[in-house]
C-alpha positions as CSV (number, residue, x, y, z in Angstrom):
1,M,113.0,98.9,90.6
2,K,116.3,100.0,92.0
3,L,116.6,100.1,95.7
4,D,116.8,103.7,97.1
5,I,118.1,103.6,100.6
6,S,117.1,107.2,101.2
7,C,113.5,106.2,100.5
8,V,113.9,103.4,103.0
9,R,115.1,105.9,105.6
10,S,112.3,108.3,104.8
11,I,109.7,105.5,105.2
12,L,111.1,104.5,108.6
13,L,111.1,108.2,109.7
14,T,107.5,108.5,108.7
15,V,106.4,105.3,110.6
16,E,108.3,106.4,113.6
17,K,106.7,109.8,113.6
18,Y,103.1,108.7,113.1
19,E,102.9,105.2,114.6
20,T,101.2,104.9,118.0
21,I,100.6,102.0,120.3
22,Y,97.0,101.8,118.9
23,D,97.5,102.8,115.3
24,P,100.0,101.6,112.7
25,V,101.0,103.7,109.7
26,S,99.1,102.9,106.5
27,F,100.7,102.9,103.1
28,A,98.3,102.5,100.2
29,E,97.8,103.4,96.5
30,E,96.0,106.6,97.7
31,P,98.6,108.9,99.3
32,Y,98.0,110.0,102.9
33,N,98.7,113.5,104.1
34,Y,101.6,112.4,106.3
35,Y,103.5,111.3,103.2
36,K,104.4,115.0,102.8
37,D,106.8,115.1,105.8
38,Y,109.5,112.8,104.5
39,L,108.1,111.2,101.3
40,D,107.1,114.1,99.1
41,S,109.9,113.5,96.6
42,Y,108.9,109.9,95.9
43,D,106.0,108.7,93.7
44,I,103.5,106.2,95.2
45,D,105.0,103.2,93.3
46,Q,108.4,103.9,94.8
47,I,107.0,104.3,98.3
48,L,105.0,101.0,98.1
49,Y,107.9,99.1,96.6
50,H,110.2,100.3,99.4
51,V,107.6,99.7,102.1
52,Q,107.4,96.1,100.9
53,Y,111.2,95.9,100.9
54,C,111.2,97.2,104.5
55,I,108.8,94.5,105.6
56,K,110.8,91.7,103.9
57,A,114.0,93.1,105.4
58,G,112.7,93.1,108.9
59,L,112.7,96.9,109.4
60,L,108.9,97.0,109.5
61,S,106.0,94.6,110.2
62,D,102.8,94.6,108.3
63,V,100.0,94.2,110.9
64,C,97.1,94.3,108.5
65,D,94.9,91.3,109.1
66,T,92.8,91.6,105.9
67,K,93.9,92.3,102.4
68,S,91.6,93.4,99.6
69,W,92.3,91.6,96.4
70,G,93.8,93.9,93.8
71,H,94.8,96.6,96.3
72,T,98.1,97.3,97.8
73,N,97.8,98.3,101.5
74,F,100.3,98.0,104.3
75,D,99.7,98.9,107.9
76,C,103.1,99.1,109.4
77,C,104.9,99.3,112.7
78,L,108.6,99.6,113.3
79,E,110.5,96.5,114.2
80,P,113.6,96.5,116.5
81,F,115.9,96.4,113.4
82,G,114.1,99.5,112.1
83,H,114.6,101.3,115.3
84,D,118.3,100.4,115.3
85,F,118.7,101.6,111.7
86,L,117.0,105.0,112.6
87,A,119.1,105.4,115.7
88,N,122.3,105.1,113.6
89,T,121.1,107.3,110.8
90,R,118.8,109.8,112.6
91,T,120.9,113.0,112.4
92,D,121.9,114.6,109.1
93,E,125.6,114.4,110.2
94,K,125.4,110.6,110.7
95,W,123.3,110.0,107.6
96,N,125.6,112.1,105.4
97,L,128.8,110.4,106.7
98,T,127.1,107.0,106.3
99,Q,126.1,107.8,102.7
100,T,129.6,109.0,101.8
101,I,131.2,105.8,103.0
102,F,128.4,103.7,101.5
103,S,129.0,105.3,98.1
104,K,132.7,104.5,98.2
105,V,131.9,100.8,99.0
106,G,129.5,100.8,96.0
107,G,126.5,98.6,95.7
108,A,126.6,97.2,99.2
109,S,123.7,95.5,101.0
110,L,121.4,96.8,103.7
111,K,123.4,94.8,106.2
112,A,126.6,96.5,105.1
113,L,124.9,99.9,105.2
114,S,123.7,99.2,108.7
115,A,127.2,98.2,109.8
116,I,128.6,101.4,108.3
117,A,126.0,103.5,110.1
118,E,126.7,101.7,113.3
119,G,130.4,102.3,112.8
120,V,129.8,106.0,112.1
121,T,127.7,106.3,115.2
122,T,130.5,104.7,117.3
123,A,133.2,106.9,115.7
124,L,131.1,110.0,116.4
125,A,130.5,108.9,120.0
126,N,134.3,108.4,120.4
127,K,134.9,111.8,118.9
128,Y,132.6,113.6,121.3
129,L,133.5,111.7,124.5
130,P,136.1,113.3,126.7
131,A,139.5,111.6,126.3
132,E,139.4,110.3,129.9
133,I,136.1,108.5,129.4
134,S,137.1,106.9,126.1
135,K,140.2,105.3,127.8
136,I,138.2,103.5,130.5
137,P,138.6,99.7,129.9
138,I,135.3,97.9,129.5
């Protein structure tokens, strides 16, 4: 299956919205109602594939202690890298700029996308800071 970075972002937004300190967000073969917020345009196979990718990439952790044989079930919590990714792609403005640059690079990795998103966030911060503040040496 081809990696869909928009699906990855939608999964992270879902986990962020519904995860609590006591309850992770579950992804299983039977769709949950909260899939409708960000994941309604993806089929269950796409969602589960990308959840597994997010776990392997360090964006999410799977905190499920038991696995049933023959069933796909992930109980997920955001990892620090997932929080960072969301912070740099949260707004539509940042996400659209990141996607535009990413498409010009063509076929880059998640690390490259994250670096682009961080660069977009930095550029937008510099754009919105008053000129005097942006000139202060660090």
